[in-house]
N, CA, C and O atoms as a GROMACS GRO file, in nm:
protein
  620
    1MET      N    1   6.624  -0.648   4.842
    1MET     CA    2   6.640  -0.705   4.709
    1MET      C    3   6.775  -0.776   4.705
    1MET      O    4   6.875  -0.720   4.749
    2ILE      N    5   6.780  -0.897   4.654
    2ILE     CA    6   6.902  -0.973   4.640
    2ILE      C    7   6.922  -1.000   4.492
    2ILE      O    8   6.834  -1.053   4.425
    3VAL      N    9   7.040  -0.962   4.441
    3VAL     CA   10   7.073  -0.987   4.302
    3VAL      C   11   7.192  -1.081   4.301
    3VAL      O   12   7.297  -1.048   4.355
    4THR      N   13   7.178  -1.198   4.241
    4THR     CA   14   7.286  -1.294   4.232
    4THR      C   15   7.332  -1.300   4.088
    4THR      O   16   7.251  -1.314   3.996
    5VAL      N   17   7.461  -1.289   4.069
    5VAL     CA   18   7.518  -1.287   3.935
    5VAL      C   19   7.606  -1.409   3.916
    5VAL      O   20   7.701  -1.428   3.991
    6PRO      N   21   7.576  -1.492   3.818
    6PRO     CA   22   7.662  -1.607   3.789
    6PRO      C   23   7.789  -1.560   3.720
    6PRO      O   24   7.802  -1.443   3.682
    7HIS      N   25   7.881  -1.653   3.704
    7HIS     CA   26   8.002  -1.623   3.628
    7HIS      C   27   7.962  -1.575   3.489
    7HIS      O   28   7.875  -1.634   3.425
    8ILE      N   29   8.026  -1.467   3.442
    8ILE     CA   30   7.998  -1.419   3.307
    8ILE      C   31   8.128  -1.413   3.230
    8ILE      O   32   8.236  -1.397   3.288
    9SER      N   33   8.118  -1.424   3.102
    9SER     CA   34   8.234  -1.403   3.016
    9SER      C   35   8.207  -1.276   2.937
    9SER      O   36   8.096  -1.222   2.940
   10ALA      N   37   8.307  -1.229   2.867
   10ALA     CA   38   8.292  -1.104   2.791
   10ALA      C   39   8.177  -1.113   2.691
   10ALA      O   40   8.105  -1.015   2.671
   11ARG      N   41   8.158  -1.230   2.629
   11ARG     CA   42   8.050  -1.241   2.530
   11ARG      C   43   7.913  -1.242   2.595
   11ARG      O   44   7.813  -1.210   2.530
   12GLU      N   45   7.906  -1.278   2.724
   12GLU     CA   46   7.778  -1.282   2.794
   12GLU      C   47   7.747  -1.151   2.867
   12GLU      O   48   7.637  -1.133   2.918
   13ARG      N   49   7.845  -1.060   2.872
   13ARG     CA   50   7.830  -0.938   2.949
   13ARG      C   51   7.699  -0.869   2.913
   13ARG      O   52   7.667  -0.849   2.796
   14GLY      N   53   7.626  -0.834   3.016
   14GLY     CA   54   7.499  -0.766   2.996
   14GLY      C   55   7.380  -0.859   3.008
   14GLY      O   56   7.269  -0.811   3.033
   15ASP      N   57   7.397  -0.988   2.992
   15ASP     CA   58   7.286  -1.082   3.006
   15ASP      C   59   7.242  -1.085   3.152
   15ASP      O   60   7.307  -1.148   3.236
   16GLY      N   61   7.132  -1.018   3.181
   16GLY     CA   62   7.082  -1.015   3.317
   16GLY      C   63   7.143  -0.907   3.402
   16GLY      O   64   7.076  -0.854   3.491
   17LEU      N   65   7.268  -0.873   3.378
   17LEU     CA   66   7.333  -0.772   3.460
   17LEU      C   67   7.280  -0.633   3.430
   17LEU      O   68   7.258  -0.554   3.522
   18LEU      N   69   7.260  -0.601   3.303
   18LEU     CA   70   7.215  -0.468   3.266
   18LEU      C   71   7.080  -0.440   3.329
   18LEU      O   72   7.052  -0.327   3.368
   19ARG      N   73   6.996  -0.541   3.338
   19ARG     CA   74   6.865  -0.521   3.401
   19ARG      C   75   6.882  -0.476   3.544
   19ARG      O   76   6.804  -0.393   3.592
   20SER      N   77   6.982  -0.529   3.616
   20SER     CA   78   7.000  -0.488   3.755
   20SER      C   79   7.044  -0.342   3.762
   20SER      O   80   7.004  -0.271   3.855
   21SER      N   81   7.124  -0.294   3.668
   21SER     CA   82   7.167  -0.154   3.672
   21SER      C   83   7.056  -0.061   3.626
   21SER      O   84   7.060   0.059   3.654
   22GLU      N   85   6.955  -0.114   3.555
   22GLU     CA   86   6.841  -0.032   3.514
   22GLU      C   87   6.733  -0.029   3.622
   22GLU      O   88   6.639   0.050   3.612
   23ASP      N   89   6.745  -0.115   3.724
   23ASP     CA   90   6.648  -0.119   3.833
   23ASP      C   91   6.651   0.016   3.904
   23ASP      O   92   6.758   0.060   3.945
   24PRO      N   93   6.537   0.082   3.920
   24PRO     CA   94   6.535   0.213   3.985
   24PRO      C   95   6.598   0.212   4.124
   24PRO      O   96   6.656   0.312   4.166
   25ALA      N   97   6.589   0.100   4.196
   25ALA     CA   98   6.647   0.093   4.330
   25ALA      C   99   6.799   0.102   4.325
   25ALA      O  100   6.862   0.141   4.424
   26MET      N  101   6.859   0.068   4.211
   26MET     CA  102   7.005   0.069   4.200
   26MET      C  103   7.056   0.198   4.137
   26MET      O  104   7.178   0.218   4.131
   27GLN      N  105   6.969   0.286   4.091
   27GLN     CA  106   7.012   0.409   4.026
   27GLN      C  107   7.057   0.514   4.126
   27GLN      O  108   7.150   0.590   4.098
   28SER      N  109   6.994   0.519   4.241
   28SER     CA  110   7.031   0.617   4.343
   28SER      C  111   7.061   0.542   4.471
   28SER      O  112   7.021   0.427   4.487
   29PRO      N  113   7.132   0.606   4.562
   29PRO     CA  114   7.163   0.537   4.686
   29PRO      C  115   7.037   0.483   4.754
   29PRO      O  116   6.941   0.556   4.776
   30ASN      N  117   7.041   0.357   4.784
   30ASN     CA  118   6.931   0.286   4.848
   30ASN      C  119   6.934   0.317   4.998
   30ASN      O  120   7.042   0.329   5.054
   31PRO      N  121   6.818   0.329   5.064
   31PRO     CA  122   6.820   0.352   5.208
   31PRO      C  123   6.890   0.237   5.282
   31PRO      O  124   6.948   0.258   5.389
   32ARG      N  125   6.884   0.116   5.227
   32ARG     CA  126   6.956   0.003   5.284
   32ARG      C  127   7.094   0.000   5.219
   32ARG      O  128   7.103   0.008   5.096
   33PRO      N  129   7.202  -0.012   5.297
   33PRO     CA  130   7.335  -0.018   5.236
   33PRO      C  131   7.344  -0.133   5.135
   33PRO      O  132   7.292  -0.242   5.158
   34VAL      N  133   7.412  -0.107   5.025
   34VAL     CA  134   7.432  -0.206   4.919
   34VAL      C  135   7.573  -0.263   4.932
   34VAL      O  136   7.672  -0.190   4.926
   35LEU      N  137   7.581  -0.394   4.951
   35LEU     CA  138   7.708  -0.462   4.965
   35LEU      C  139   7.732  -0.551   4.844
   35LEU      O  140   7.642  -0.625   4.802
   36LEU      N  141   7.851  -0.544   4.789
   36LEU     CA  142   7.891  -0.630   4.678
   36LEU      C  143   7.982  -0.738   4.734
   36LEU      O  144   8.088  -0.708   4.789
   37CYS      N  145   7.942  -0.864   4.721
   37CYS     CA  146   8.020  -0.978   4.769
   37CYS      C  147   8.075  -1.054   4.649
   37CYS      O  148   8.002  -1.089   4.557
   38ILE      N  149   8.205  -1.079   4.652
   38ILE     CA  150   8.272  -1.150   4.543
   38ILE      C  151   8.346  -1.270   4.601
   38ILE      O  152   8.432  -1.256   4.688
   39ASP      N  153   8.311  -1.388   4.554
   39ASP     CA  154   8.379  -1.511   4.598
   39ASP      C  155   8.354  -1.618   4.494
   39ASP      O  156   8.242  -1.632   4.446
   40ASP      N  157   8.457  -1.693   4.458
   40ASP     CA  158   8.440  -1.799   4.359
   40ASP      C  159   8.388  -1.929   4.421
   40ASP      O  160   8.360  -2.024   4.349
   41ASN      N  161   8.375  -1.933   4.552
   41ASN     CA  162   8.317  -2.049   4.620
   41ASN      C  163   8.167  -2.024   4.635
   41ASN      O  164   8.126  -1.942   4.718
   42ALA      N  165   8.088  -2.093   4.557
   42ALA     CA  166   7.943  -2.069   4.552
   42ALA      C  167   7.876  -2.091   4.687
   42ALA      O  168   7.786  -2.015   4.724
   43ASP      N  169   7.917  -2.193   4.762
   43ASP     CA  170   7.854  -2.220   4.892
   43ASP      C  171   7.883  -2.108   4.992
   43ASP      O  172   7.793  -2.064   5.063
   44GLU      N  173   8.007  -2.063   4.997
   44GLU     CA  174   8.041  -1.953   5.088
   44GLU      C  175   7.969  -1.824   5.047
   44GLU      O  176   7.926  -1.747   5.133
   45LEU      N  177   7.957  -1.802   4.917
   45LEU     CA  178   7.888  -1.682   4.869
   45LEU      C  179   7.740  -1.685   4.907
   45LEU      O  180   7.684  -1.584   4.948
   46LYS      N  181   7.677  -1.801   4.893
   46LYS     CA  182   7.535  -1.815   4.931
   46LYS      C  183   7.516  -1.790   5.080
   46LYS      O  184   7.423  -1.721   5.120
   47LEU      N  185   7.605  -1.847   5.162
   47LEU     CA  186   7.595  -1.829   5.306
   47LEU      C  187   7.614  -1.682   5.345
   47LEU      O  188   7.537  -1.629   5.425
   48ARG      N  189   7.713  -1.617   5.289
   48ARG     CA  190   7.738  -1.475   5.316
   48ARG      C  191   7.618  -1.391   5.271
   48ARG      O  192   7.576  -1.299   5.342
   49ASN      N  193   7.563  -1.424   5.155
   49ASN     CA  194   7.445  -1.354   5.103
   49ASN      C  195   7.329  -1.366   5.201
   49ASN      O  196   7.261  -1.267   5.230
   50LEU      N  197   7.306  -1.485   5.252
   50LEU     CA  198   7.197  -1.510   5.346
   50LEU      C  199   7.217  -1.430   5.475
   50LEU      O  200   7.123  -1.367   5.525
   51ILE      N  201   7.337  -1.433   5.530
   51ILE     CA  202   7.367  -1.360   5.654
   51ILE      C  203   7.345  -1.211   5.634
   51ILE      O  204   7.282  -1.145   5.717
   52LEU      N  205   7.397  -1.157   5.524
   52LEU     CA  206   7.388  -1.012   5.500
   52LEU      C  207   7.245  -0.969   5.470
   52LEU      O  208   7.200  -0.865   5.518
   53ALA      N  209   7.174  -1.046   5.390
   53ALA     CA  210   7.034  -1.012   5.357
   53ALA      C  211   6.948  -1.016   5.483
   53ALA      O  212   6.862  -0.930   5.504
   54ASN      N  213   6.970  -1.116   5.567
   54ASN     CA  214   6.895  -1.126   5.692
   54ASN      C  215   6.928  -1.013   5.788
   54ASN      O  216   6.847  -0.980   5.875
   55ALA      N  217   7.046  -0.954   5.774
   55ALA     CA  218   7.085  -0.840   5.857
   55ALA      C  219   7.032  -0.708   5.801
   55ALA      O  220   7.053  -0.602   5.860
   56GLY      N  221   6.961  -0.715   5.686
   56GLY     CA  222   6.898  -0.595   5.631
   56GLY      C  223   6.973  -0.525   5.520
   56GLY      O  224   6.935  -0.415   5.480
   57TYR      N  225   7.079  -0.586   5.470
   57TYR     CA  226   7.155  -0.526   5.360
   57TYR      C  227   7.100  -0.569   5.225
   57TYR      O  228   7.044  -0.678   5.212
   58THR      N  229   7.115  -0.484   5.126
   58THR     CA  230   7.092  -0.522   4.987
   58THR      C  231   7.223  -0.583   4.940
   58THR      O  232   7.329  -0.523   4.958
   59VAL      N  233   7.217  -0.701   4.880
   59VAL     CA  234   7.338  -0.774   4.846
   59VAL      C  235   7.346  -0.802   4.696
   59VAL      O  236   7.252  -0.855   4.637
   60LEU      N  237   7.458  -0.765   4.636
   60LEU     CA  238   7.492  -0.802   4.499
   60LEU      C  239   7.602  -0.906   4.510
   60LEU      O  240   7.694  -0.890   4.590
   61THR      N  241   7.596  -1.012   4.431
   61THR     CA  242   7.699  -1.115   4.438
   61THR      C  243   7.760  -1.141   4.301
   61THR      O  244   7.695  -1.126   4.198
   62ALA      N  245   7.886  -1.181   4.304
   62ALA     CA  246   7.958  -1.217   4.182
   62ALA      C  247   8.054  -1.331   4.214
   62ALA      O  248   8.108  -1.337   4.325
   63ARG      N  249   8.074  -1.421   4.118
   63ARG     CA  250   8.164  -1.535   4.138
   63ARG      C  251   8.301  -1.513   4.077
   63ARG      O  252   8.389  -1.599   4.091
   64THR      N  253   8.322  -1.400   4.009
   64THR     CA  254   8.454  -1.370   3.952
   64THR      C  255   8.484  -1.222   3.977
   64THR      O  256   8.394  -1.142   4.002
   65GLY      N  257   8.612  -1.188   3.968
   65GLY     CA  258   8.649  -1.048   3.979
   65GLY      C  259   8.592  -0.967   3.864
   65GLY      O  260   8.552  -0.852   3.884
   66GLU      N  261   8.588  -1.026   3.745
   66GLU     CA  262   8.533  -0.956   3.628
   66GLU      C  263   8.385  -0.920   3.649
   66GLU      O  264   8.344  -0.808   3.623
   67ALA      N  265   8.308  -1.017   3.696
   67ALA     CA  266   8.165  -0.991   3.721
   67ALA      C  267   8.148  -0.890   3.834
   67ALA      O  268   8.059  -0.805   3.828
   68GLY      N  269   8.232  -0.901   3.937
   68GLY     CA  270   8.227  -0.805   4.047
   68GLY      C  271   8.258  -0.664   4.002
   68GLY      O  272   8.191  -0.570   4.043
   69LEU      N  273   8.360  -0.650   3.919
   69LEU     CA  274   8.397  -0.518   3.867
   69LEU      C  275   8.285  -0.460   3.782
   69LEU      O  276   8.259  -0.340   3.786
   70TYR      N  277   8.218  -0.544   3.705
   70TYR     CA  278   8.106  -0.499   3.623
   70TYR      C  279   7.994  -0.445   3.712
   70TYR      O  280   7.941  -0.336   3.688
   71LEU      N  281   7.957  -0.521   3.814
   71LEU     CA  282   7.852  -0.476   3.906
   71LEU      C  283   7.894  -0.349   3.979
   71LEU      O  284   7.813  -0.259   4.000
   72PHE      N  285   8.019  -0.342   4.017
   72PHE     CA  286   8.073  -0.226   4.090
   72PHE      C  287   8.063  -0.098   4.005
   72PHE      O  288   8.029   0.008   4.057
   73THR      N  289   8.092  -0.110   3.877
   73THR     CA  290   8.090   0.009   3.791
   73THR      C  291   7.950   0.047   3.745
   73THR      O  292   7.928   0.161   3.705
   74HIS      N  293   7.853  -0.046   3.750
   74HIS     CA  294   7.719  -0.020   3.698
   74HIS      C  295   7.611  -0.006   3.805
   74HIS      O  296   7.493   0.007   3.773
   75ASN      N  297   7.651  -0.008   3.932
   75ASN     CA  298   7.555   0.001   4.042
   75ASN      C  299   7.610   0.086   4.154
   75ASN      O  300   7.731   0.103   4.167
   76HIS      N  301   7.521   0.140   4.234
   76HIS     CA  302   7.562   0.205   4.358
   76HIS      C  303   7.606   0.095   4.454
   76HIS      O  304   7.532  -0.001   4.475
   77VAL      N  305   7.725   0.106   4.512
   77VAL     CA  306   7.777   0.009   4.607
   77VAL      C  307   7.833   0.085   4.726
   77VAL      O  308   7.910   0.180   4.709
   78ASP      N  309   7.793   0.045   4.847
   78ASP     CA  310   7.842   0.109   4.969
   78ASP      C  311   7.965   0.041   5.027
   78ASP      O  312   8.044   0.104   5.097
   79LEU      N  313   7.982  -0.088   4.998
   79LEU     CA  314   8.094  -0.165   5.054
   79LEU      C  315   8.118  -0.288   4.968
   79LEU      O  316   8.024  -0.350   4.920
   80VAL      N  317   8.246  -0.322   4.949
   80VAL     CA  318   8.283  -0.443   4.875
   80VAL      C  319   8.343  -0.543   4.974
   80VAL      O  320   8.428  -0.508   5.056
   81ILE      N  321   8.298  -0.667   4.964
   81ILE     CA  322   8.353  -0.778   5.041
   81ILE      C  323   8.402  -0.880   4.939
   81ILE      O  324   8.323  -0.932   4.861
   82SER      N  325   8.532  -0.908   4.940
   82SER     CA  326   8.586  -0.999   4.838
   82SER      C  327   8.685  -1.097   4.897
   82SER      O  328   8.764  -1.065   4.986
   83ASP      N  329   8.678  -1.219   4.845
   83ASP     CA  330   8.779  -1.319   4.876
   83ASP      C  331   8.911  -1.270   4.817
   83ASP      O  332   8.914  -1.203   4.714
   84HIS      N  333   9.020  -1.304   4.885
   84HIS     CA  334   9.152  -1.264   4.834
   84HIS      C  335   9.192  -1.344   4.711
   84HIS      O  336   9.252  -1.291   4.618
   85VAL      N  337   9.160  -1.473   4.712
   85VAL     CA  338   9.200  -1.560   4.601
   85VAL      C  339   9.079  -1.588   4.513
   85VAL      O  340   8.989  -1.664   4.549
   86LEU      N  341   9.078  -1.524   4.396
   86LEU     CA  342   8.975  -1.549   4.296
   86LEU      C  343   9.040  -1.617   4.177
   86LEU      O  344   9.161  -1.602   4.156
   87GLN      N  345   8.962  -1.690   4.100
   87GLN     CA  346   9.020  -1.764   3.988
   87GLN      C  347   9.072  -1.673   3.877
   87GLN      O  348   9.167  -1.709   3.808
   88ASP      N  349   9.011  -1.556   3.860
   88ASP     CA  350   9.048  -1.473   3.744
   88ASP      C  351   9.133  -1.351   3.776
   88ASP      O  352   9.191  -1.292   3.685
   89VAL      N  353   9.143  -1.312   3.903
   89VAL     CA  354   9.220  -1.192   3.936
   89VAL      C  355   9.260  -1.197   4.083
   89VAL      O  356   9.181  -1.238   4.168
   90PRO      N  357   9.383  -1.156   4.115
   90PRO     CA  358   9.422  -1.149   4.257
   90PRO      C  359   9.343  -1.039   4.329
   90PRO      O  360   9.311  -0.936   4.270
   91GLY      N  361   9.313  -1.063   4.456
   91GLY     CA  362   9.236  -0.967   4.534
   91GLY      C  363   9.299  -0.829   4.537
   91GLY      O  364   9.229  -0.728   4.528
   92ALA      N  365   9.432  -0.823   4.549
   92ALA     CA  366   9.500  -0.693   4.555
   92ALA      C  367   9.480  -0.614   4.425
   92ALA      O  368   9.463  -0.492   4.428
   93GLN      N  369   9.482  -0.682   4.312
   93GLN     CA  370   9.460  -0.615   4.184
   93GLN      C  371   9.316  -0.563   4.174
   93GLN      O  372   9.293  -0.454   4.123
   94LEU      N  373   9.222  -0.641   4.224
   94LEU     CA  374   9.081  -0.600   4.224
   94LEU      C  375   9.062  -0.475   4.311
   94LEU      O  376   8.991  -0.382   4.274
   95ILE      N  377   9.126  -0.475   4.428
   95ILE     CA  378   9.119  -0.357   4.516
   95ILE      C  379   9.172  -0.235   4.444
   95ILE      O  380   9.108  -0.130   4.443
   96ASP      N  381   9.289  -0.248   4.382
   96ASP     CA  382   9.350  -0.134   4.312
   96ASP      C  383   9.256  -0.076   4.207
   96ASP      O  384   9.240   0.046   4.198
   97GLU      N  385   9.194  -0.163   4.129
   97GLU     CA  386   9.105  -0.116   4.022
   97GLU      C  387   8.980  -0.050   4.080
   97GLU      O  388   8.938   0.056   4.033
   98MET      N  389   8.921  -0.112   4.180
   98MET     CA  390   8.800  -0.055   4.239
   98MET      C  391   8.828   0.077   4.311
   98MET      O  392   8.748   0.170   4.303
   99LYS      N  393   8.941   0.085   4.380
   99LYS     CA  394   8.978   0.210   4.449
   99LYS      C  395   9.009   0.321   4.348
   99LYS      O  396   8.984   0.438   4.375
  100ARG      N  397   9.062   0.284   4.233
  100ARG     CA  398   9.087   0.383   4.129
  100ARG      C  399   8.956   0.441   4.078
  100ARG      O  400   8.946   0.561   4.052
  101LEU      N  401   8.853   0.355   4.065
  101LEU     CA  402   8.724   0.398   4.012
  101LEU      C  403   8.640   0.473   4.116
  101LEU      O  404   8.580   0.576   4.086
  102LYS      N  405   8.637   0.421   4.238
  102LYS     CA  406   8.554   0.479   4.345
  102LYS      C  407   8.633   0.470   4.475
  102LYS      O  408   8.612   0.377   4.554
  103PRO      N  409   8.723   0.565   4.498
  103PRO     CA  410   8.814   0.556   4.614
  103PRO      C  411   8.745   0.560   4.750
  103PRO      O  412   8.804   0.516   4.849
  104ASP      N  413   8.624   0.612   4.758
  104ASP     CA  414   8.557   0.623   4.887
  104ASP      C  415   8.479   0.499   4.929
  104ASP      O  416   8.426   0.494   5.040
  105VAL      N  417   8.471   0.399   4.842
  105VAL     CA  418   8.398   0.276   4.876
  105VAL      C  419   8.492   0.184   4.955
  105VAL      O  420   8.597   0.145   4.905
  106PRO      N  421   8.454   0.151   5.080
  106PRO     CA  422   8.540   0.064   5.160
  106PRO      C  423   8.546  -0.078   5.103
  106PRO      O  424   8.453  -0.126   5.039
  107PHE      N  425   8.660  -0.143   5.127
  107PHE     CA  426   8.686  -0.276   5.073
  107PHE      C  427   8.728  -0.367   5.188
  107PHE      O  428   8.827  -0.340   5.257
  108LEU      N  429   8.653  -0.474   5.210
  108LEU     CA  430   8.685  -0.574   5.311
  108LEU      C  431   8.736  -0.698   5.239
  108LEU      O  432   8.665  -0.757   5.158
  109MET      N  433   8.859  -0.737   5.270
  109MET     CA  434   8.919  -0.855   5.207
  109MET      C  435   8.905  -0.975   5.301
  109MET      O  436   8.933  -0.966   5.421
  110LEU      N  437   8.861  -1.087   5.244
  110LEU     CA  438   8.849  -1.213   5.317
  110LEU      C  439   8.956  -1.310   5.268
  110LEU      O  440   8.994  -1.308   5.151
  111SER      N  441   9.003  -1.395   5.358
  111SER     CA  442   9.094  -1.500   5.316
  111SER      C  443   9.082  -1.618   5.410
  111SER      O  444   9.055  -1.602   5.530
  112GLY      N  445   9.102  -1.735   5.355
  112GLY     CA  446   9.106  -1.856   5.436
  112GLY      C  447   9.241  -1.874   5.502
  112GLY      O  448   9.258  -1.962   5.586
  113LEU      N  449   9.338  -1.792   5.465
  113LEU     CA  450   9.472  -1.799   5.524
  113LEU      C  451   9.469  -1.738   5.664
  113LEU      O  452   9.397  -1.641   5.688
  114PRO      N  453   9.547  -1.794   5.757
  114PRO     CA  454   9.546  -1.740   5.893
  114PRO      C  455   9.611  -1.602   5.905
  114PRO      O  456   9.575  -1.523   5.992
  115ASP      N  457   9.707  -1.574   5.816
  115ASP     CA  458   9.775  -1.445   5.818
  115ASP      C  459   9.736  -1.364   5.696
  115ASP      O  460   9.698  -1.420   5.592
  116ALA      N  461   9.745  -1.234   5.708
  116ALA     CA  462   9.710  -1.146   5.597
  116ALA      C  463   9.803  -1.174   5.478
  116ALA      O  464   9.925  -1.171   5.494
  117PRO      N  465   9.747  -1.200   5.361
  117PRO     CA  466   9.829  -1.225   5.242
  117PRO      C  467   9.885  -1.096   5.185
  117PRO      O  468   9.843  -0.987   5.223
  118ASP      N  469   9.981  -1.109   5.092
  118ASP     CA  470  10.034  -0.991   5.024
  118ASP      C  471   9.920  -0.915   4.959
  118ASP      O  472   9.833  -0.975   4.896
  119GLY      N  473   9.920  -0.785   4.974
  119GLY     CA  474   9.816  -0.702   4.914
  119GLY      C  475   9.702  -0.670   5.009
  119GLY      O  476   9.620  -0.583   4.980
  120ALA      N  477   9.696  -0.740   5.123
  120ALA     CA  478   9.586  -0.716   5.218
  120ALA      C  479   9.590  -0.574   5.273
  120ALA      O  480   9.486  -0.520   5.312
  121GLU      N  481   9.708  -0.514   5.277
  121GLU     CA  482   9.720  -0.377   5.329
  121GLU      C  483   9.648  -0.275   5.240
  121GLU      O  484   9.623  -0.163   5.284
  122ARG      N  485   9.616  -0.313   5.119
  122ARG     CA  486   9.542  -0.223   5.029
  122ARG      C  487   9.394  -0.215   5.066
  122ARG      O  488   9.326  -0.118   5.032
  123ALA      N  489   9.344  -0.318   5.134
  123ALA     CA  490   9.203  -0.322   5.176
  123ALA      C  491   9.184  -0.231   5.297
  123ALA      O  492   9.279  -0.203   5.371
  124ASP      N  493   9.061  -0.187   5.317
  124ASP     CA  494   9.031  -0.108   5.437
  124ASP      C  495   9.027  -0.195   5.561
  124ASP      O  496   9.050  -0.148   5.672
  125MET      N  497   8.999  -0.325   5.541
  125MET     CA  498   8.999  -0.420   5.652
  125MET      C  499   9.025  -0.559   5.596
  125MET      O  500   8.980  -0.593   5.486
  126PHE      N  501   9.097  -0.640   5.673
  126PHE     CA  502   9.122  -0.779   5.637
  126PHE      C  503   9.065  -0.867   5.748
  126PHE      O  504   9.089  -0.842   5.866
  127VAL      N  505   8.988  -0.970   5.709
  127VAL     CA  506   8.937  -1.066   5.806
  127VAL      C  507   8.956  -1.207   5.751
  127VAL      O  508   8.962  -1.228   5.630
  128THR      N  509   8.966  -1.302   5.842
  128THR     CA  510   8.980  -1.441   5.799
  128THR      C  511   8.841  -1.504   5.788
  128THR      O  512   8.750  -1.472   5.864
  129LYS      N  513   8.828  -1.593   5.691
  129LYS     CA  514   8.702  -1.666   5.673
  129LYS      C  515   8.679  -1.753   5.795
  129LYS      O  516   8.774  -1.799   5.859
  130GLY      N  517   8.553  -1.775   5.826
  130GLY     CA  518   8.520  -1.861   5.938
  130GLY      C  519   8.490  -1.784   6.066
  130GLY      O  520   8.458  -1.845   6.169
  131MET      N  521   8.498  -1.650   6.061
  131MET     CA  522   8.463  -1.575   6.182
  131MET      C  523   8.313  -1.586   6.204
  131MET      O  524   8.238  -1.613   6.110
  132SER      N  525   8.270  -1.564   6.326
  132SER     CA  526   8.127  -1.578   6.358
  132SER      C  527   8.046  -1.472   6.285
  132SER      O  528   8.097  -1.362   6.259
  133PRO      N  529   7.920  -1.502   6.251
  133PRO     CA  530   7.836  -1.402   6.185
  133PRO      C  531   7.827  -1.270   6.262
  133PRO      O  532   7.834  -1.164   6.200
  134PRO      N  533   7.812  -1.271   6.397
  134PRO     CA  534   7.807  -1.141   6.466
  134PRO      C  535   7.936  -1.060   6.450
  134PRO      O  536   7.932  -0.938   6.436
  135ASP      N  537   8.052  -1.128   6.454
  135ASP     CA  538   8.179  -1.057   6.436
  135ASP      C  539   8.193  -1.004   6.292
  135ASP      O  540   8.243  -0.894   6.270
  136PHE      N  541   8.148  -1.084   6.196
  136PHE     CA  542   8.152  -1.044   6.056
  136PHE      C  543   8.064  -0.920   6.034
  136PHE      O  544   8.106  -0.824   5.969
  137LEU      N  545   7.942  -0.923   6.089
  137LEU     CA  546   7.851  -0.809   6.075
  137LEU      C  547   7.905  -0.686   6.148
  137LEU      O  548   7.885  -0.574   6.101
  138ALA      N  549   7.972  -0.705   6.261
  138ALA     CA  550   8.031  -0.593   6.333
  138ALA      C  551   8.142  -0.528   6.251
  138ALA      O  552   8.156  -0.406   6.251
  139ALA      N  553   8.222  -0.609   6.181
  139ALA     CA  554   8.329  -0.556   6.097
  139ALA      C  555   8.270  -0.472   5.983
  139ALA      O  556   8.323  -0.366   5.950
  140ILE      N  557   8.163  -0.521   5.924
  140ILE     CA  558   8.097  -0.448   5.815
  140ILE      C  559   8.040  -0.316   5.866
  140ILE      O  560   8.056  -0.212   5.803
  141GLN      N  561   7.974  -0.322   5.980
  141GLN     CA  562   7.917  -0.201   6.038
  141GLN      C  563   8.026  -0.098   6.068
  141GLN      O  564   8.006   0.022   6.047
  142LYS      N  565   8.139  -0.143   6.117
  142LYS     CA  566   8.252  -0.054   6.147
  142LYS      C  567   8.298   0.018   6.020
  142LYS      O  568   8.323   0.139   6.022
  143LEU      N  569   8.311  -0.056   5.911
  143LEU     CA  570   8.353   0.006   5.785
  143LEU      C  571   8.248   0.103   5.732
  143LEU      O  572   8.283   0.211   5.684
  144LEU      N  573   8.122   0.066   5.741
  144LEU     CA  574   8.016   0.156   5.693
  144LEU      C  575   8.007   0.282   5.778
  144LEU      O  576   7.983   0.391   5.725
  145LYS      N  577   8.026   0.270   5.909
  145LYS     CA  578   8.027   0.389   5.995
  145LYS      C  579   8.144   0.479   5.962
  145LYS      O  580   8.130   0.601   5.960
  146GLY      N  581   8.260   0.419   5.936
  146GLY     CA  582   8.377   0.498   5.897
  146GLY      C  583   8.354   0.573   5.768
  146GLY      O  584   8.400   0.686   5.752
  147LYS      N  585   8.283   0.510   5.674
  147LYS     CA  586   8.251   0.576   5.547
  147LYS      C  587   8.159   0.695   5.572
  147LYS      O  588   8.179   0.801   5.513
  148ALA      N  589   8.059   0.678   5.658
  148ALA     CA  590   7.965   0.786   5.688
  148ALA      C  591   8.035   0.901   5.758
  148ALA      O  592   8.007   1.017   5.728
  149ILE      N  593   8.126   0.871   5.851
  149ILE     CA  594   8.200   0.976   5.922
  149ILE      C  595   8.289   1.051   5.822
  149ILE      O  596   8.296   1.173   5.826
  150GLY      N  597   8.356   0.977   5.733
  150GLY     CA  598   8.442   1.040   5.633
  150GLY      C  599   8.364   1.131   5.540
  150GLY      O  600   8.414   1.234   5.496
  151ALA      N  601   8.239   1.093   5.510
  151ALA     CA  602   8.155   1.174   5.421
  151ALA      C  603   8.113   1.304   5.490
  151ALA      O  604   8.099   1.407   5.424
  152ARG      N  605   8.092   1.298   5.622
  152ARG     CA  606   8.052   1.418   5.696
  152ARG      C  607   8.170   1.508   5.727
  152ARG      O  608   8.154   1.630   5.738
  153HIS      N  609   8.289   1.449   5.742
  153HIS     CA  610   8.408   1.526   5.779
  153HIS      C  611   8.522   1.496   5.682
  153HIS      O  612   8.617   1.426   5.717
  154PRO      N  613   8.513   1.548   5.560
  154PRO     CA  614   8.619   1.521   5.464
  154PRO      C  615   8.752   1.578   5.514
  154PRO      O  616   8.757   1.684   5.576
  155SER      N  617   8.860   1.504   5.485
  155SER     CA  618   8.992   1.551   5.531
  155SER      C  619   9.057   1.644   5.433
  155SER      O  620   9.168   1.692   5.458
   0.00000   0.00000   0.00000
């Protein structure tokens, strides 16, 4: 199942989004990992959605940090993938808020910058945009495996 969420404003909150949180598949952990992708570049978001869906993941997408945070709080999410530079919120601030709400959900930060930007250390992993799809999928798998190991062996 692929759920794509357009930019929403506070007055539009709930239009279409609430239906996704009422979907029975989103109420309990899905057998397929659920990935939340946040990027304000629509073309990059579509491409990432296609790659991840074809790899067998359930993908939720958002074009703003606000929409991403809404989906994150109203759905089961196994991993967050977010651009560092969003129009409405810095990536580091988004990480802080999501980690405060659900500290066990891994966060992969993306950036078009060649070096890790300020705040990248808050993410569980930082990668640069433009990496090959196999390398991107390997990074996601590594984070998801780490989450599963942490769940079996709490520290």
